[in-house]
C-alpha positions in Angstrom: 20.9 32.3 -33.8 24.0 30.9 -35.5 26.8 30.3 -33.5 30.5 30.1 -34.7 32.3 27.0 -34.2 34.5 26.9 -31.3 37.6 25.4 -30.7 37.7 22.2 -28.4 37.7 23.7 -25.0 38.7 21.6 -22.1 37.2 22.1 -18.9 38.8 20.7 -15.8 36.3 20.0 -13.0 36.9 20.1 -9.3 34.4 18.1 -7.5 33.2 19.4 -4.0 36.9 19.9 -2.9 37.0 17.9 0.2 34.3 15.3 -0.6 36.3 14.3 -3.7 39.4 13.8 -1.7 37.8 11.8 1.0 36.1 9.5 -1.5 39.4 8.4 -2.9 41.5 8.5 0.2 40.3 5.9 2.5 42.8 6.2 5.4 42.0 9.8 6.4 40.3 10.0 9.8 37.8 12.5 8.6 36.8 10.5 5.5 32.8 10.8 5.2 33.2 7.1 3.5 34.1 4.2 5.6 34.6 0.7 4.0 33.9 -2.5 5.5 34.2 -6.2 4.1 32.6 -8.6 6.2 32.3 -12.5 5.8 29.5 -13.7 7.9 30.3 -17.7 8.8 29.7 -20.2 11.4 32.1 -21.3 13.9 32.7 -23.1 17.3 32.3 -20.9 20.3 32.4 -21.7 24.0 30.9 -18.8 26.0 29.6 -20.8 28.6 31.9 -23.5 28.3 30.2 -25.7 26.1 30.7 -26.3 22.2 28.1 -24.1 20.2 27.7 -23.2 16.8 28.0 -19.5 16.5 27.8 -16.8 13.8 31.1 -15.0 13.5 31.9 -11.9 11.3 35.4 -11.9 10.0 36.2 -14.9 12.5 34.9 -12.7 15.6 32.6 -13.1 18.2 31.2 -10.7 18.9 31.4 -9.0 15.6 33.7 -6.0 14.9 33.0 -2.6 16.3 31.9 0.1 13.6 33.4 3.4 14.4 32.2 6.4 12.6 31.7 10.2 12.8 28.4 12.2 12.2 27.2 12.2 8.7 29.6 9.4 7.5 28.7 7.0 4.8 29.4 3.4 5.8 29.6 1.1 2.9 29.4 -2.4 4.4 29.8 -5.3 2.0 28.3 -8.5 3.7 29.2 -11.9 2.3 26.8 -14.7 3.5 28.9 -17.8 3.8 26.0 -19.6 6.0 23.9 -22.2 4.5 20.7 -20.2 5.2 19.5 -16.5 4.4 21.0 -14.0 6.5 20.3 -10.3 7.3 21.8 -7.4 9.4 19.9 -4.6 11.2 21.3 -1.4 12.7 19.7 -0.7 15.9 19.4 3.0 16.3 20.8 4.0 12.9 17.9 6.0 11.5 18.2 5.5 7.9 17.0 8.8 6.8 14.8 8.6 3.9 15.9 5.3 3.3 14.2 2.3 4.8 15.3 0.0 2.1 18.7 -0.3 4.0 17.0 -1.2 7.6 17.9 -5.0 7.2 14.7 -6.4 8.6 12.7 -8.4 6.4 9.7 -6.0 6.3 12.0 -3.7 4.3 14.9 -6.0 2.8 15.1 -9.1 1.0 17.7 -11.7 2.8 21.1 -12.3 1.6 20.9 -15.8 0.2 23.6 -18.3 1.0 26.9 -17.9 -0.9 25.9 -14.2 -2.2 26.7 -10.8 -0.8 25.0 -7.5 -0.4 26.4 -4.1 0.3 24.6 -1.8 2.8 25.1 2.0 2.2 24.2 3.6 5.2 24.6 7.3 6.3 24.6 8.1 10.0 22.9 11.5 9.0 22.8 13.9 11.9 23.5 11.1 14.7 25.9 10.7 17.4 26.1 8.2 20.1 26.0 4.4 21.0 24.3 1.7 19.1 24.8 -2.0 17.9 24.1 -4.1 15.0 22.3 -7.6 15.1 21.0 -10.4 12.9 17.4 -10.0 12.5 16.2 -13.2 10.9 15.1 -16.6 12.5 17.0 -16.9 15.8 20.3 -15.8 14.3 20.7 -13.4 17.4 21.0 -16.3 19.6 23.9 -17.4 17.9 25.9 -14.0 17.5 26.4 -11.8 14.9 26.2 -8.9 16.8 28.5 -5.7 17.5 28.8 -2.3 18.7 28.2 1.0 16.7 29.7 4.2 17.8 29.1 7.6 16.0 31.4 10.3 17.2 30.7 14.0 17.2 32.6 16.1 14.3 35.4 17.9 15.5 33.8 21.4 15.6 31.1 20.3 17.6 31.3 20.6 21.5 30.8 17.4 23.7 29.9 18.1 27.3 32.7 16.1 28.8 36.4 16.0 28.2 37.8 13.2 26.0 38.0 10.1 27.9 41.3 8.2 28.1 39.7 5.2 26.7 36.5 4.2 25.1 35.1 0.6 25.4 32.2 -1.1 23.8 30.5 -3.3 26.4 27.8 -5.8 25.1 25.7 -7.5 27.6 23.0 -9.9 27.4 21.4 -13.4 28.4 22.6 -16.5 26.6 21.5 -20.1 26.0 23.9 -23.2 25.7 21.5 -24.6 23.0 22.2 -23.6 19.4 20.1 -21.1 17.7 18.6 -23.7 15.6 17.3 -25.6 18.6 15.6 -22.6 19.8 14.1 -21.9 16.9 12.7 -25.2 16.5 11.5 -25.1 20.1 9.5 -21.9 19.6 8.1 -23.1 16.0 6.7 -26.1 17.7 4.5 -23.6 19.7 6.2 -23.4 23.0 7.6 -20.4 24.9 11.4 -19.7 25.1 12.9 -21.4 28.1 15.0 -19.5 31.0 18.3 -18.6 29.7 21.6 -20.4 30.9 23.7 -17.4 31.6 25.0 -14.1 31.0 27.7 -12.8 28.5 29.8 -9.7 28.6 31.5 -9.1 25.4 30.5 -12.8 24.2 32.4 -14.4 27.6 31.3 -16.0 30.5 32.4 -15.2 34.3 35.7 -13.3 34.3 36.3 -13.8 30.6 37.1 -10.3 29.8 39.0 -7.6 31.2 39.0 -3.7 30.7 42.3 -2.1 31.4 42.3 1.4 32.7 45.3 3.5 34.4 44.9 5.1 37.9 43.2 8.5 38.0 42.1 8.4 34.4 38.4 8.5 33.1 37.0 5.9 30.8 33.9 5.8 28.5 31.8 2.5 28.6 29.1 2.0 25.9 26.9 -0.6 27.2 24.4 -2.4 25.2 21.9 -5.1 26.3 22.0 -7.4 23.0 20.4 -10.4 24.7 17.1 -12.1 23.9 14.7 -11.4 26.8 15.9 -10.3 30.1 16.7 -6.6 31.4 20.1 -6.6 33.1 21.5 -4.3 36.1 25.0 -3.3 35.4 27.5 -2.0 38.0 31.3 -2.0 38.8 32.6 -2.8 42.2 33.5 0.4 44.3 33.2 2.8 41.2 30.4 5.0 40.3 29.0 5.6 36.9 28.2 9.2 35.5 25.7 8.7 32.6 26.5 11.1 29.7 24.4 9.6 26.7 21.6 7.4 25.8 21.1 6.3 22.1 22.4 9.5 20.5 21.0 12.1 23.2 23.6 13.7 25.8 21.8 13.4 29.1 22.0 15.2 32.4 25.0 13.9 34.0 23.6 12.0 36.9 25.8 9.5 39.0 24.7 6.0 39.5 26.0 3.1 41.4 24.4 0.6 39.1 22.1 1.1 36.0 19.4 -1.1 34.7 19.7 -1.8 30.8 16.7 -3.0 29.4 16.7 -5.3 26.3 17.9 -3.5 23.1 18.9 -0.4 25.0 22.2 1.6 25.0 24.0 3.7 27.3 27.3 5.7 27.7 28.8 6.1 30.9 32.0 7.7 32.3 34.0 5.7 35.0 37.0 7.3 36.7 39.6 5.1 38.0 40.0 6.7 41.5 40.0 3.6 43.8 43.2 1.8 45.0 45.3 -0.1 42.4 43.8 -3.5 41.9 41.3 -5.4 39.9 37.5 -4.9 40.4 34.4 -6.7 39.6 32.4 -5.7 36.7 28.8 -7.1 37.1 25.7 -7.9 34.9 22.8 -9.6 36.6 19.3 -10.3 35.5 16.3 -8.2 36.8 12.8 -9.0 37.7 13.4 -12.8 37.1 12.5 -15.7 39.1 16.0 -16.7 39.2 18.9 -14.2 39.4 21.7 -15.0 36.6 24.9 -13.1 37.3 28.1 -12.8 35.4 31.4 -10.9 35.9 34.3 -9.0 34.1 37.3 -7.4 35.3 38.1 -3.6 35.5 41.9 -4.1 35.7 44.1 -1.1 36.9 47.7 -1.1 35.0 49.4 -1.2 38.3 47.1 -3.6 40.2 48.3 -5.2 43.3 46.0 -8.1 43.1 43.1 -10.0 41.5 39.6 -9.4 42.5 38.5 -10.3 45.9 35.5 -10.7 47.8 31.8 -11.6 46.3 30.8 -9.3 43.6 28.8 -6.5 44.6 25.1 -7.2 44.9 22.2 -5.7 42.7 19.6 -3.4 43.7 16.2 -4.0 45.3 13.9 -6.2 43.2 11.2 -3.7 43.3 9.8 -1.8 40.1 9.7 1.2 42.1 13.9 1.7 42.0 14.0 1.0 38.3 11.0 3.3 37.7 12.5 6.2 39.4 16.0 5.7 37.9 14.2 5.7 34.4 12.4 8.9 35.2 15.8 10.6 36.4 17.5 10.0 32.7 16.8 13.4 31.3 18.1 15.3 28.1 21.0 17.8 28.6 19.2 20.8 27.3 22.2 23.0 26.9 24.5 20.5 25.2 25.0 20.0 21.3 23.9 17.1 19.6 25.0 16.1 16.3 24.8 20.0 15.2 26.1 22.9 17.0 22.5 24.0 18.5 21.8 22.9 21.9 19.5 19.7 22.3 16.8 21.8 24.0 16.2 24.0 21.2 13.7 21.5 19.9 10.7 22.2 22.1 8.6 19.2 21.8 6.4 20.0 24.4 4.8 23.2 22.6 3.6 20.7 19.6 0.3 19.5 19.5 -0.1 15.7 18.7 -2.1 15.1 15.7 -3.0 11.4 16.7 -2.6 9.0 19.7 -2.0 5.5 19.3 -2.4 2.9 22.2 -0.6 -0.5 21.9 -1.7 -3.2 24.2 0.6 -6.4 24.2 -1.0 -9.8 24.8 0.0 -13.5 25.1 -2.1 -16.5 24.2 -2.5 -19.5 21.8 -3.5 -19.6 18.2 -4.4 -23.0 16.7 -2.5 -24.6 19.9 0.8 -22.8 19.4 2.0 -19.8 21.5 1.6 -16.3 19.9 1.9 -12.7 21.1 0.3 -9.8 19.8 -0.2 -6.0 19.7 -3.9 -4.8 20.1 -4.8 -8.5 19.2 -3.0 -8.5 16.0 0.0 -11.2 16.0 2.2 -10.2 13.1 2.7 -12.6 10.2 5.5 -11.9 7.8 4.4 -11.8 4.0 6.2 -13.6 1.2 7.5 -10.1 0.1 8.9 -7.3 1.8 6.4 -4.7 2.5 8.7 -1.8 1.4 9.4 -3.5 -1.8 5.6 -4.3 -2.4 4.8 -0.6 -1.5 7.4 0.9 -3.6 6.2 -1.5 -6.8 2.7 -1.0 -5.9 2.2 -5.1 -5.8 -1.0 -5.5 -4.3 -2.2 -8.2 -2.0 0.9 -8.0 0.4 -0.5 -5.9 3.0 -3.4 -3.6 3.8 -2.6 -0.1 5.4 -4.6 0.2 8.7 -4.6 -3.5 9.2 -4.2 -2.8 12.9 -6.6 -0.4 15.2 -5.3 2.7 16.9 -6.7 1.0 20.2 -6.9 -2.2 21.9 -10.0 -4.1 20.7 -10.4 -6.6 23.6 -10.7 -9.6 21.5 -8.7 -12.6 21.1 -5.4 -13.0 19.2 -5.6 -13.6 15.5 -3.2 -13.7 12.7 -2.6 -10.6 10.2 0.3 -8.5 8.4 -0.1 -5.6 10.7 0.7 -2.2 9.2 -0.1 1.1 10.8 -0.8 3.8 8.4 0.7 7.3 9.4 1.2 10.6 7.8 4.6 12.3 7.0 5.4 15.2 9.2 2.5 14.4 11.7 3.5 14.4 15.3 2.2 11.4 17.2 1.7 10.2 20.7 2.2 6.4 21.2 1.4 4.8 24.4 2.4 1.1 25.3 0.2 -0.5 27.6 1.6 -3.5 29.6 -1.0 -5.7 31.1 1.2 -8.6 31.7 3.4 -9.4 34.7 6.8 -8.9 33.1 9.0 -5.8 32.1 8.9 -5.2 28.3 10.8 -3.2 26.0 10.2 -1.7 22.5 12.2 -0.3 19.7 11.2 1.8 16.7 13.4 1.7 13.6 14.1 5.0 11.8 13.4 7.3 14.6 14.3 8.5 18.0 11.2 9.6 20.4 10.6 11.4 23.5 9.6 9.2 26.5 7.4 11.7 28.0 6.0 9.5 30.8 5.3 6.0 32.5 3.8 4.9 35.3 1.6 1.9 37.0 -1.9 1.1 35.8 -4.0 1.9 33.0 -3.3 4.8 30.9 -6.0 7.4 30.5 -6.1 11.0 29.1 -5.5 12.3 32.4 -2.2 10.5 32.6 -0.8 13.4 30.2 -1.0 15.8 33.3 2.4 13.9 34.5 4.1 14.0 31.2 7.5 15.6 31.0 7.1 18.2 28.4 10.4 19.8 29.2 13.5 17.6 29.1 12.4 13.8 28.5 15.2 11.8 27.0 15.1 11.3 23.3 15.9 7.6 22.5 14.9 4.6 20.2 14.2 1.7 22.8 12.1 2.1 25.8 11.0 -0.1 28.6 7.2 -0.9 29.9 7.0 -2.1 33.5 4.6 -4.9 34.7 1.0 -3.7 34.6 2.1 -0.3 33.6 2.3 2.1 30.7 4.8 4.3 28.9 4.0 7.2 26.7 6.1 8.5 23.9 5.9 11.5 21.4 7.3 11.0 17.7 7.9 13.6 15.0 7.2 11.4 11.9 9.8 13.2 9.7 11.2 10.0 8.0 9.5 8.5 5.2 9.3 4.8 4.9 8.4 1.4 6.3 9.5 1.1 9.8 9.5 -1.9 12.3 8.1 -1.4 15.6 8.8 -4.4 17.7 9.1 -6.0 21.1 12.9 -6.4 21.8 12.2 -9.7 23.4 13.3 -12.1 20.7 10.8 -14.7 20.9 7.9 -12.0 21.5 8.8 -10.4 18.1 9.3 -13.8 16.4 6.0 -14.7 17.2 3.9 -11.7 16.2 4.6 -8.9 18.9 5.6 -6.5 16.2 4.1 -4.2 13.4 5.2 -1.9 10.6 4.7 1.8 10.5 4.1 3.1 7.2 5.1 6.8 7.1 3.4 7.9 3.9 3.7 10.9 1.5 2.3 11.3 -1.9 5.6 13.1 -3.0 7.9 11.2 -5.1 10.7 13.6 -4.7 14.1 12.4 -3.7 14.3 15.0 -1.2 11.7 13.1 0.9 12.6 9.6 0.1 15.5 7.9 -2.0 14.4 5.2 -4.5 15.2 1.6 -4.3 19.0 0.7 -4.0 20.7 0.0 -7.1 22.1 -3.3 -5.7 18.8 -4.4 -4.2 18.1 -7.9 -3.7 14.4 -8.7 -5.0 12.4 -11.5 -4.0 8.8 -12.9 -3.5 6.5 -11.2 -5.7 9.0 -8.4 -6.3 11.4 -10.8 -8.3 10.2 -9.9 -11.6 10.5 -6.1 -11.2 13.3 -4.4 -12.5 14.8 -1.1 -11.2 14.9 1.7 -13.5 16.3 4.4 -11.2 18.0 2.9 -8.4 19.4 4.4 -5.0 22.9 6.0 -5.1 24.8 7.3 -2.1 22.9 9.9 0.0 25.5 12.6 -0.7 26.7 14.7 -3.4 29.8 12.6 -4.0 28.5 9.3 -5.4 29.6 7.4 -8.4 26.7 7.0 -10.9 26.8 3.7 -12.4 25.1 4.0 -15.4 21.6 5.6 -16.0 18.5 3.3 -16.7 20.9 0.8 -18.4 22.4 3.2 -20.6 26.1 2.3 -21.3 27.1 5.8 -23.0 25.2 8.8 -23.9 25.3 10.5 -27.3 24.0 14.1 -26.7 24.5 16.8 -29.5 27.5 18.8 -28.7 28.7 16.6 -25.7 30.6 13.5 -25.8 31.6 11.8 -22.6 31.4 8.6 -20.5 28.6 8.5 -17.9 30.6 5.9 -15.8 33.2 9.0 -15.2 30.4 11.4 -13.4 29.6 12.0 -9.7 26.2 12.1 -9.1 24.9 15.6 -7.8 21.0 15.7 -7.4 18.2 13.7 -8.8 14.7 14.6 -8.8 12.1 12.1 -9.8 9.1 13.7 -11.7 7.3 10.4 -12.5 8.0 6.5 -11.9 6.1 3.7 -12.6 7.7 0.1 -12.1 7.0 -2.6 -14.7 7.9 -6.2 -15.2 11.4 -7.3 -16.4 9.7 -8.4 -19.8 9.2 -4.8 -20.6 11.4 -3.2 -23.3 12.5 0.5 -22.6 13.4 3.2 -24.8 15.2 5.8 -23.2 15.5 9.4 -24.5 18.4 11.5 -23.0 18.8 15.0 -23.4 21.2 17.9 -22.2 18.8 20.3 -20.4 21.7 22.8 -19.4 25.2 23.6 -18.8 26.4 25.9 -16.1 30.1 27.1 -16.2 31.4 27.4 -12.6 34.9 28.3 -13.4 36.7 25.4 -11.9 33.7 23.3 -11.8 30.9 22.6 -14.4 27.3 21.5 -13.7 25.3 19.6 -16.3 21.5 19.3 -16.2 20.5 15.9 -17.9 16.9 14.9 -18.3 16.0 11.3 -19.0 12.7 10.2 -20.2 12.0 6.5 -20.4 9.1 5.0 -22.5 7.7 1.6 -22.9 8.9 0.6 -26.2 5.7 -1.0 -27.8 3.0 1.4 -26.4 5.0 4.5 -26.2 3.9 5.4 -22.8 6.1 7.7 -20.5 7.0 5.7 -17.6 9.7 7.8 -16.0 11.2 11.2 -16.2 14.3 12.1 -14.1 16.2 15.2 -13.9 19.7 14.8 -12.9 22.4 17.6 -12.0 25.9 16.4 -12.2 29.5 17.8 -11.4 32.2 16.2 -13.7 35.2 14.6 -12.3 37.3 14.4 -15.5 38.3 16.4 -18.6 35.5 16.6 -21.3 35.3 18.0 -24.5 32.7 20.5 -25.3 31.7 21.2 -29.1 29.5 24.1 -30.4 28.1 23.8 -33.6 26.5 26.1 -36.0 23.5 24.9 -38.3 
């Protein structure tokens, strides 16, 4: 059929209205994009009265808070001004379909000294209180951590009135020794010594005050960012109403003190309902042979005087008190989470588990040096991040299934432990603690239901006491001495995910593994491709990235396509740099060494007039130039952001 030559027609395109506006107007509160520029440096800090070499972010210790709203995209440019590689990880941020951004060495190459890396995170379907921390070496012992808060979207109901104020409270044990000294001590095969003190927001005793007005209620977001000790948190003469745990609104139970185990985060409401004066805020170590205590100040605006008397004492040292408190923390089934539907609408207790994995911790020596293990395997990091090796199909880096589903009972040995699991399976994990210490575990990429915990050895009969109705959903759980904790996990997030002890020396010396949540699908609906700006290292250094990750939203700048600087499609002339990415479906992808030469064939598969918008469908095929082998075929749908010229021709 012959078409009559048409006059040039200008098509003005409106991109998804609000998304386009929010992308370019950064100051609007409801923006789905939030931009951060962070410079990581060394600096002198004096948290316990002695000079230390701390890790600062934009000159701050602790680092700046991140404030966001459900589904926001966080664009965090991190410049490493240290003299050693550096990484940040985001405790509790689930990185949906995107473990490449998780910021641990199993997924992400470190930022070299003098270089930068831009994290692109989406807090997809999340609310709550979390924190970030440096994940390499012993950097966490020097700082570099800070709070993350994710607020509910305006139309989503929250099960308590807006507080008068919202405070981040970072508590943790601390050492006077520099992080390099601690690392050398552990590298020499020794155990991490007992800490020197406890900090609240990077300060020692009475070093920080939280200002309140009499009669008003405040939210405190408490996170234990320390290295190895559970802490008890309490406020003199004040009660705390628990309202949220790591992204889950809880049954609103009132406590006089709260055990916060390493890596955990809690939100409490505190009402300033006492006579106007200053009151102690106390954090003290739990289950330790020596009790460490520090204080901050709750300061009424009309205070009649400073804190007085001794700080309030902590709870009994018996495990039962803490265990019973942990069991009392339950999900508020009627409250909305990040979406308007009630949290209780997901009936986890009615789902059959497809697999049970029992992980037992152990401590011992290998070649005369201290090591820690799960199911006898003490994790050793390979030279290449596991996720990159998996993505580029680099052999010899790890073996799926290199750790068993059950304790082996044998001695500790070294290996790169990767647990193979299936996408969309529903799995029961049991943490068995046969040691005389409280432990805590964190799983990246997920929240899980803490269905049970008790003393002794777990057996299948232990399921009779599971809470299958309103167990709390969180990402970090404790395991008491000579006890077990069971969790249920819906493995709905493809990727390579770190499961680790939150005791820093234990994870550093092997008490961790990676969960490979695997699917044969290569669809972007299941997992994003490697980030466009990914740092490549180890055996992945020689690989190039044809199709690189873009922001996980329909409002993302497309920075070129497979190295093409411009397209020349019959009947259409435009600059691809002026596109915003819509959807990308990967039908075939094969990585190849950087020495390969690539030939791209780009065609216009469709053009849809939507009135004020136009959608292009572009198909790109990439071939190995010499052999002609098809390496990749991508289909893109894009909405234009500028005026374009459409030309129709007759033959």
